[in-house]
C-alpha positions in Angstrom: -5.0 -92.2 2.7 -4.9 -93.9 -0.8 -8.0 -95.0 -2.1 -9.0 -98.0 -4.3 -10.7 -97.1 -7.7 -12.0 -99.1 -10.5 -11.5 -97.6 -13.9 -14.6 -96.9 -16.0 -15.1 -97.4 -19.7 -15.4 -94.7 -22.3 -11.7 -94.9 -23.7 -9.3 -94.9 -20.6 -6.0 -95.1 -21.9 -3.7 -97.1 -19.2 0.1 -96.4 -19.7 2.7 -98.2 -17.6 -0.3 -98.8 -15.1 -1.4 -95.2 -14.4 -4.7 -94.3 -15.9 -5.1 -91.1 -17.8 -8.8 -90.6 -19.2 -9.0 -89.1 -22.6 -12.0 -87.4 -23.5 -12.3 -85.8 -27.0 -15.1 -83.1 -26.8 -16.1 -82.3 -30.4 -14.9 -78.7 -31.2 -15.4 -76.7 -34.4 -12.2 -76.3 -36.3 -10.4 -72.8 -36.1 -11.4 -70.7 -39.4 -9.3 -68.0 -40.6 -10.4 -64.5 -40.5 -8.9 -61.5 -42.1 -9.2 -57.7 -41.7 -12.0 -56.4 -43.8 -13.8 -59.9 -43.9 -17.1 -61.1 -42.8 -17.3 -64.6 -41.2 -20.7 -66.5 -40.4 -20.9 -69.2 -37.6 -23.6 -71.3 -35.5 -23.6 -72.0 -31.8 -25.4 -74.9 -30.4 -25.7 -77.0 -27.4 -23.2 -79.6 -28.9 -21.0 -76.6 -30.3 -21.0 -73.6 -27.7 -18.1 -71.8 -28.8 -16.8 -70.8 -32.1 -13.1 -69.8 -33.0 -11.5 -67.8 -35.5 -8.2 -67.2 -36.2 -6.8 -63.5 -37.3 -3.2 -63.3 -38.4 -1.3 -59.8 -38.3 2.2 -59.0 -39.5 2.1 -55.5 -38.0 0.6 -54.4 -34.5 -2.6 -52.2 -35.2 -6.1 -50.9 -34.0 -9.0 -53.0 -35.2 -12.8 -52.8 -34.7 -14.6 -56.2 -34.0 -18.4 -56.7 -34.3 -20.6 -59.7 -33.7 -24.1 -59.6 -34.9 -27.0 -62.1 -34.1 -29.1 -63.5 -37.2 -31.3 -65.6 -34.8 -34.2 -63.9 -32.4 -33.3 -64.8 -28.8 -29.6 -65.3 -29.3 -27.1 -62.6 -28.2 -23.5 -63.0 -28.9 -20.4 -62.4 -26.6 -16.7 -62.9 -27.6 -13.1 -62.6 -26.3 -9.9 -62.0 -28.0 -6.5 -63.9 -27.2 -2.9 -62.7 -28.3 -0.4 -65.1 -29.6 1.1 -65.1 -26.3 -2.2 -66.1 -24.6 -2.8 -63.1 -23.0 -6.7 -61.9 -23.3 -6.7 -58.5 -24.9 -10.2 -58.0 -25.1 -13.5 -59.4 -23.8 -17.3 -58.3 -24.7 -19.4 -60.2 -22.6 -22.8 -58.4 -24.1 -24.5 -58.0 -20.4 -27.5 -56.3 -22.0 -28.1 -59.2 -24.4 -27.8 -57.0 -27.5 -28.2 -58.5 -31.1 -25.1 -56.6 -32.2 -21.7 -55.6 -30.1 -18.5 -54.1 -31.2 -15.3 -53.1 -29.3 -12.1 -51.4 -30.6 -8.9 -53.5 -29.8 -5.2 -52.7 -29.8 -3.3 -55.7 -31.2 0.2 -55.1 -30.1 1.5 -58.3 -30.9 2.1 -60.0 -34.4 1.2 -63.6 -35.2 -2.0 -65.4 -34.7 -5.0 -64.2 -32.4 -7.9 -66.4 -31.5 -11.2 -64.8 -31.5 -13.7 -66.8 -29.3 -17.4 -66.3 -30.1 -19.8 -67.3 -27.1 -23.4 -66.7 -26.0 -24.5 -64.1 -23.6 -28.1 -65.2 -23.8 -29.8 -68.7 -22.8 -30.3 -69.5 -26.4 -28.1 -70.5 -29.1 -27.9 -69.5 -32.9 -26.6 -68.0 -35.9 -23.9 -65.1 -36.2 -21.8 -63.0 -38.3 -18.3 -61.6 -37.0 -16.5 -58.7 -38.6 -13.0 -57.3 -38.3 -12.8 -53.9 -39.6 -9.3 -52.3 -40.3 -7.8 -49.7 -38.1 -4.8 -47.4 -37.9 -1.3 -49.1 -37.7 0.1 -48.7 -34.6 2.4 -45.6 -34.1 6.3 -46.4 -34.0 7.7 -46.3 -30.6 8.9 -43.5 -29.2 12.6 -43.4 -28.2 13.7 -42.9 -24.4 17.1 -42.7 -22.6 18.4 -44.1 -19.7 17.1 -42.0 -16.6 14.6 -40.2 -18.7 11.0 -39.9 -16.8 8.2 -40.0 -19.2 4.9 -38.6 -17.9 1.8 -39.5 -19.9 -1.7 -40.8 -20.2 -4.1 -43.0 -22.3 -7.9 -43.1 -22.5 -10.7 -44.2 -24.8 -9.5 -41.8 -27.7 -5.8 -42.3 -27.5 -5.7 -45.9 -26.2 -2.0 -46.9 -26.8 1.6 -45.4 -26.2 4.5 -47.1 -27.7 8.4 -46.7 -26.4 11.5 -47.8 -27.2 14.8 -48.3 -25.8 18.0 -50.4 -25.8 19.4 -52.6 -23.3 23.0 -51.8 -21.6 26.0 -53.5 -23.0 27.8 -53.6 -19.8 25.0 -53.9 -16.8 21.3 -54.8 -16.2 18.7 -51.9 -16.4 15.5 -51.7 -14.7 12.0 -50.6 -16.3 9.6 -48.9 -14.1 5.9 -48.1 -14.7 3.5 -46.6 -12.2 0.2 -44.9 -11.7 0.2 -41.8 -10.0 -0.7 -41.7 -6.1 -4.5 -42.0 -5.5 -5.3 -43.9 -8.6 -7.7 -46.8 -8.2 -6.1 -48.5 -11.2 -3.5 -48.2 -13.9 -3.1 -48.8 -17.5 -2.0 -52.2 -19.1 1.7 -52.6 -19.7 3.3 -55.0 -22.4 7.1 -55.6 -22.6 8.3 -57.2 -25.8 11.6 -57.9 -27.9 11.6 -55.2 -30.7 13.1 -57.6 -33.3 11.0 -60.5 -32.9 7.8 -58.9 -31.4 7.7 -61.6 -28.7 5.8 -60.7 -25.7 8.3 -60.9 -22.7 6.2 -59.8 -19.7 2.8 -58.4 -19.1 1.2 -56.2 -16.3 -2.3 -55.5 -15.7 -4.4 -52.4 -15.0 -4.9 -54.0 -11.6 -1.3 -53.3 -10.6 -0.7 -49.6 -9.9 3.1 -50.1 -10.6 5.3 -52.7 -12.1 9.0 -53.2 -12.8 11.1 -55.3 -15.1 14.7 -56.2 -15.0 16.4 -56.3 -18.5 19.7 -58.3 -18.7 22.8 -56.5 -20.3 23.1 -56.7 -24.1 22.5 -55.4 -27.5 18.8 -56.2 -27.8 16.1 -53.6 -28.5 13.0 -53.4 -26.4 9.4 -51.9 -26.9 7.1 -51.2 -24.1 3.6 -50.7 -24.9 1.1 -48.9 -22.5 -2.7 -49.5 -23.3 -5.8 -48.3 -21.8 -7.6 -50.7 -19.8 -11.1 -49.5 -20.6 -11.7 -47.5 -17.7 -13.3 -44.1 -17.9 -11.4 -41.1 -18.2 -7.5 -40.5 -18.5 -5.3 -43.1 -17.0 -2.0 -41.1 -16.2 1.2 -43.0 -15.7 4.9 -42.5 -15.2 7.7 -44.4 -17.3 11.4 -44.6 -16.6 14.3 -46.8 -17.6 17.4 -46.6 -15.3 20.3 -48.6 -14.6 20.3 -50.9 -11.8 23.8 -50.0 -10.3 22.6 -46.6 -10.1 24.7 -44.9 -12.5 21.5 -43.5 -14.7 18.8 -43.9 -12.0 15.1 -43.6 -12.1 13.5 -41.1 -9.5 12.1 -43.1 -6.7 8.5 -41.8 -7.4 8.4 -44.3 -10.3 9.9 -47.4 -8.5 7.3 -50.0 -7.8 8.2 -53.6 -6.9 10.9 -55.4 -9.0 10.2 -58.6 -10.8 12.2 -60.8 -13.1 12.1 -60.1 -16.8 9.9 -62.9 -18.8 7.9 -62.8 -15.3 4.7 -64.8 -15.4 1.7 -63.1 -17.0 -0.1 -61.8 -13.8 -3.1 -63.8 -12.3 -6.6 -62.9 -13.2 -5.9 -60.5 -15.8 -8.2 -57.6 -16.7 -10.1 -57.7 -19.9 -10.0 -54.5 -22.2 -13.3 -52.5 -22.3 -14.9 -54.6 -19.7 -18.4 -54.0 -18.8 -19.8 -55.0 -15.3 -22.6 -57.6 -15.2 -26.0 -55.5 -15.3 -27.7 -56.0 -11.7 -31.6 -55.1 -11.6 -31.9 -52.0 -9.3 -35.1 -53.6 -8.0 -33.9 -57.0 -7.1 -31.7 -58.2 -3.9 -28.5 -56.6 -3.5 -26.1 -58.2 -5.6 -22.3 -57.6 -6.3 -20.4 -58.4 -9.4 -16.6 -58.0 -10.6 -15.7 -54.3 -11.3 -12.8 -54.9 -13.4 -13.2 -58.2 -15.1 -10.8 -59.9 -12.9 -11.9 -63.2 -11.0 -12.8 -62.2 -7.4 -11.8 -64.1 -4.4 -14.3 -65.1 -1.9 -12.5 -65.4 1.3 -13.5 -67.4 4.8 -13.0 -64.2 6.5 -12.9 -60.2 5.7 -9.1 -60.2 5.3 -6.7 -60.6 2.3 -4.7 -63.1 4.2 -7.6 -65.7 5.0 -8.2 -68.8 2.8 -9.9 -68.5 -0.3 -13.1 -70.5 -0.4 -14.6 -69.4 -3.8 -14.1 -67.5 -6.8 -16.7 -65.0 -8.5 -16.3 -65.1 -12.2 -16.7 -61.9 -14.3 -20.2 -63.0 -15.9 -21.6 -63.9 -12.6 -23.2 -62.3 -9.4 -22.9 -63.0 -5.7 -25.8 -62.4 -3.3 -25.0 -60.0 -0.5 -25.9 -61.0 3.0 -24.5 -58.0 5.1 -21.4 -55.9 5.4 -18.9 -54.7 8.0 -19.5 -51.6 9.9 -17.0 -49.8 8.3 -18.2 -51.1 4.7 -15.0 -52.3 3.5 -16.1 -55.9 3.2 -19.2 -57.3 2.0 -20.7 -61.1 3.3 -22.0 -62.8 0.4 -23.5 -66.2 -0.8 -22.0 -68.0 -4.0 -22.9 -71.6 -5.0 -24.2 -72.2 -1.6 -20.9 -71.0 0.2 -21.1 -67.8 2.6 -17.9 -65.9 2.6 -16.3 -62.2 2.2 -15.6 -60.0 -0.8 -13.7 -56.6 -0.6 -15.8 -53.9 -1.7 -13.2 -52.1 -3.6 -13.0 -54.8 -6.3 -16.7 -55.2 -7.0 -19.7 -53.0 -7.9 -23.1 -53.5 -6.2 -26.5 -53.1 -7.4 -29.9 -53.9 -6.3 -31.7 -53.0 -2.9 -28.3 -52.6 -1.1 -29.5 -49.3 1.2 -30.5 -51.8 4.2 -27.7 -54.2 4.5 -27.5 -55.7 7.9 -24.0 -55.0 9.8 -22.4 -58.6 10.2 -19.8 -59.4 12.6 -17.1 -61.8 11.0 -17.1 -65.3 12.4 -14.8 -68.1 12.5 -14.6 -69.5 8.9 -16.5 -73.0 8.6 -15.0 -76.0 7.4 -16.2 -77.2 3.8 -18.2 -80.3 4.2 -16.2 -83.2 2.8 -17.4 -86.9 2.1 -13.7 -88.2 3.1 -15.5 -91.1 5.1 -16.9 -92.6 2.3 -14.9 -94.6 -0.4 -15.9 -93.9 -3.9 -16.2 -97.4 -5.6 -18.1 -96.9 -8.9 -19.5 -100.2 -10.3 -18.4 -101.0 -13.8 -21.1 -101.4 -16.5 -18.8 -104.1 -18.3 -16.8 -107.0 -17.1 -13.2 -105.7 -16.5 -10.5 -108.2 -15.8 -7.4 -106.1 -15.7 -6.1 -105.0 -12.2 -4.8 -101.6 -12.1 -1.3 -101.4 -10.4 0.1 -97.7 -9.7 3.7 -97.1 -10.3 5.8 -94.0 -9.8 6.4 -93.6 -13.6 4.1 -91.6 -15.7 4.3 -91.6 -19.6 1.6 -90.5 -22.0 2.3 -92.4 -25.4 1.7 -90.1 -28.5 0.6 -93.3 -30.5 -2.4 -94.0 -28.5 -5.9 -94.8 -30.4 -9.1 -93.5 -29.3 -12.4 -94.7 -30.6 -15.1 -91.8 -29.8 -18.4 -93.1 -28.6 -21.8 -92.1 -30.3 -22.2 -88.5 -29.3 -24.8 -87.8 -26.2 -26.8 -84.8 -25.4 -25.4 -83.5 -22.2 -27.9 -82.3 -19.5 -27.7 -78.7 -18.9 -24.9 -78.5 -16.3 -22.1 -76.3 -15.6 -19.0 -77.3 -18.0 -15.5 -76.5 -18.3 -15.0 -73.4 -21.0 -11.4 -72.9 -22.3 -12.4 -69.7 -24.1 -13.0 -67.9 -20.4 -9.8 -65.9 -19.1 -7.8 -68.2 -16.8 -8.3 -67.7 -13.2 -4.8 -67.1 -12.7 -3.4 -66.0 -15.7 -1.2 -67.5 -18.5 2.3 -67.8 -19.6 4.3 -68.4 -22.9 7.3 -71.0 -22.2 9.6 -72.1 -25.1 11.3 -75.7 -24.8 14.6 -75.3 -22.7 12.8 -72.5 -20.4 14.4 -71.4 -17.3 14.0 -71.8 -14.7 12.6 -75.3 -14.5 10.0 -76.1 -13.3 7.8 -73.2 -13.7 5.4 -72.4 -11.0 2.3 -70.6 -10.0 0.1 -70.7 -7.0 -3.4 -72.1 -7.4 -6.5 -73.0 -5.3 -8.1 -76.0 -6.7 -12.0 -76.7 -6.6 -15.1 -75.3 -8.1 -18.7 -76.1 -8.9 -18.1 -78.1 -12.3 -18.3 -81.8 -12.3 -15.8 -82.8 -14.6 -17.0 -86.5 -14.9 -19.0 -85.4 -17.7 -16.3 -85.5 -19.8 -16.3 -89.2 -19.6 -12.9 -91.1 -19.8 -12.7 -91.8 -16.2 -12.6 -87.7 -15.4 -13.0 -87.0 -11.9 -13.1 -83.8 -9.5 -14.5 -80.4 -9.3 -13.2 -77.3 -10.8 -14.4 -73.7 -12.3 -15.5 -73.3 -15.7 -12.8 -70.9 -16.6 -9.2 -72.8 -16.9 -7.1 -72.1 -13.8 -3.9 -71.3 -16.1 -3.0 -71.6 -19.7 0.3 -72.3 -21.1 1.4 -71.5 -24.5 4.0 -73.9 -25.4 6.7 -73.9 -28.2 8.2 -77.4 -28.4 12.0 -77.9 -29.0 14.6 -80.7 -28.1 13.1 -81.8 -25.1 11.0 -84.8 -25.5 8.6 -84.4 -22.4 6.6 -81.7 -21.0 5.0 -82.4 -17.6 2.4 -80.6 -15.5 1.8 -81.7 -12.0 0.2 -80.2 -8.9 1.1 -80.3 -5.3 -1.5 -79.1 -2.9 -2.8 -79.6 0.8 -5.5 -81.9 -0.1 -6.8 -84.4 -2.6 -6.8 -83.2 -6.2 -7.3 -83.9 -9.9 -6.3 -82.4 -13.4 -7.8 -81.8 -16.7 -5.8 -80.5 -19.6 -7.1 -79.6 -22.9 -4.1 -79.9 -25.1 -3.6 -78.2 -28.5 -5.0 -81.2 -30.4 -8.4 -80.4 -28.9 -8.5 -83.6 -26.5 -9.1 -83.3 -22.7 -6.6 -85.5 -20.5 -7.6 -86.2 -17.0 -5.7 -87.7 -14.1 -6.3 -88.0 -10.3 -3.5 -89.6 -8.3 0.1 -90.0 -9.4 3.5 -91.2 -7.7 1.5 -92.6 -4.9 0.4 -89.4 -3.6 -2.9 -87.5 -3.8 -1.6 -85.1 -6.4 -2.1 -85.5 -10.0 0.4 -85.3 -12.8 0.3 -85.6 -16.6 2.9 -86.0 -19.2 3.1 -84.9 -22.9 5.7 -87.2 -24.7 6.9 -85.5 -28.1 4.7 -82.2 -27.0 3.0 -80.2 -29.5 3.4 -76.4 -29.9 0.3 -74.6 -28.8 -1.8 -73.8 -25.8 -2.6 -76.3 -23.1 -5.4 -75.0 -20.7 -5.1 -76.4 -17.3 -7.9 -77.0 -14.7 -7.0 -78.1 -11.2 -9.9 -79.8 -9.4 -10.7 -80.8 -5.8 -11.8 -84.4 -5.4 -14.4 -83.8 -3.1 -17.2 -81.5 -4.0 -17.5 -78.1 -2.0 -13.7 -78.1 -1.1 -11.0 -76.0 -1.9 -7.3 -77.0 -1.9 -4.3 -74.4 -2.2 -1.0 -75.6 -3.7 1.5 -75.0 -6.6 1.2 -76.0 -10.1 4.6 -77.0 -11.7 5.4 -77.0 -15.6 8.6 -78.9 -16.4 10.7 -80.7 -18.9 12.7 -82.6 -16.3 11.3 -85.9 -15.7 13.0 -86.0 -12.4 10.5 -83.4 -11.0 7.3 -84.8 -9.7 5.0 -84.7 -6.5 
């Protein structure tokens, strides 16, 4: 059912009768930082995140520190690789004044260092990047050769090199030993260009990549996930035909080369949220991944919420066998698997709860949202099935307003469903990723006609390299009414609700810029969660 809506003021850009709101949220410019250099910054209510850019020409290990200069302010940070992968996160759960992490930089290029706050207060800080040892040259491996090794906190990186077969596809297999609870991180890249082709997180016990025939050289980097103790692994490169096979013990699932970065990547050196021992029983993410809250205690039931790595959920009870917790998160009651969380507080007397039929989230679909404009608008919006975002739009910012203390979008958080790097002309087109929309953040605070409810962290990020194709389009097709917000490389937020006569959102970028596009998919109604698929395409014939 199509709703009639009146567009609000605050710089709404209406192009070809489809209104796409553009809200510019002031952000500090990215500041360059070099290895061995100190840099100072300030976080405030208006500027809650500071970004620094570290550029390296060779893979290496660094030690990064963040020091608070203001009483009551505790820093936190995350580091994103040039491909958009989150390679390190220090959430500072103890609100320490000084935090540090040793980080393996396996890619060359520009890394983003994002400084945030772990405490309630704001203040000044100093960030330092200390030099580390260059990464060791890759160890050559041959077809059919099995490598059994391990990584840990002291030897946190292994690098192997191999050549493609000139005549047939080959398969790279990496797996953790039977009985493991997690595996190391796996990065596949082109040895000549250092381009990251695929990534596998420590949440996967095994992964395989198919390599096309040719003359190219590849490197696979095995790095520690930050888990305690050694992380053993087996690695083998074999021919797909079986002429030089890998043993079955190291064969996992098969995924195509340049596969999408995995959903909910595990940050390196993650420390779970600290839970008071004498408080109520609560759970937090054990690995740094975003944890799904489900309607019933099965992995096939609907996702009705998500527990972010820096948050906790109140435990209401457990199944008789202890495999699932019943929790309350943001007013929603659901289930979380005990294997992916850590528990703290008074959990010894939890009641045993029998699962019930999942409740249907409350929506307000019987009420038509018709906002009253504060100015006299005479134009009538007419929706057409053509969506074009002109790069020549003008935007006059309104005077800065001090926002209320409400949940906001935070592009520096690890994306809920991962990220990918796409170059113009990418195949297959469209690129797709499954996403469940919805969350606690009311995005209307952005202004510009933005609407819907999303999570603080982006749902997905695309690191795009522009080329010959003139249009980059993102659209979502879901099982309900959804909205979309995109933070483009120019720092502006673009919002849209309905498109092409449907309840699905679409945003186009004409003459798109290279850089990172952070994407949030929101549910139109508060408290609802909508499953569906995000599409990224350069073909304007693709749309909802």
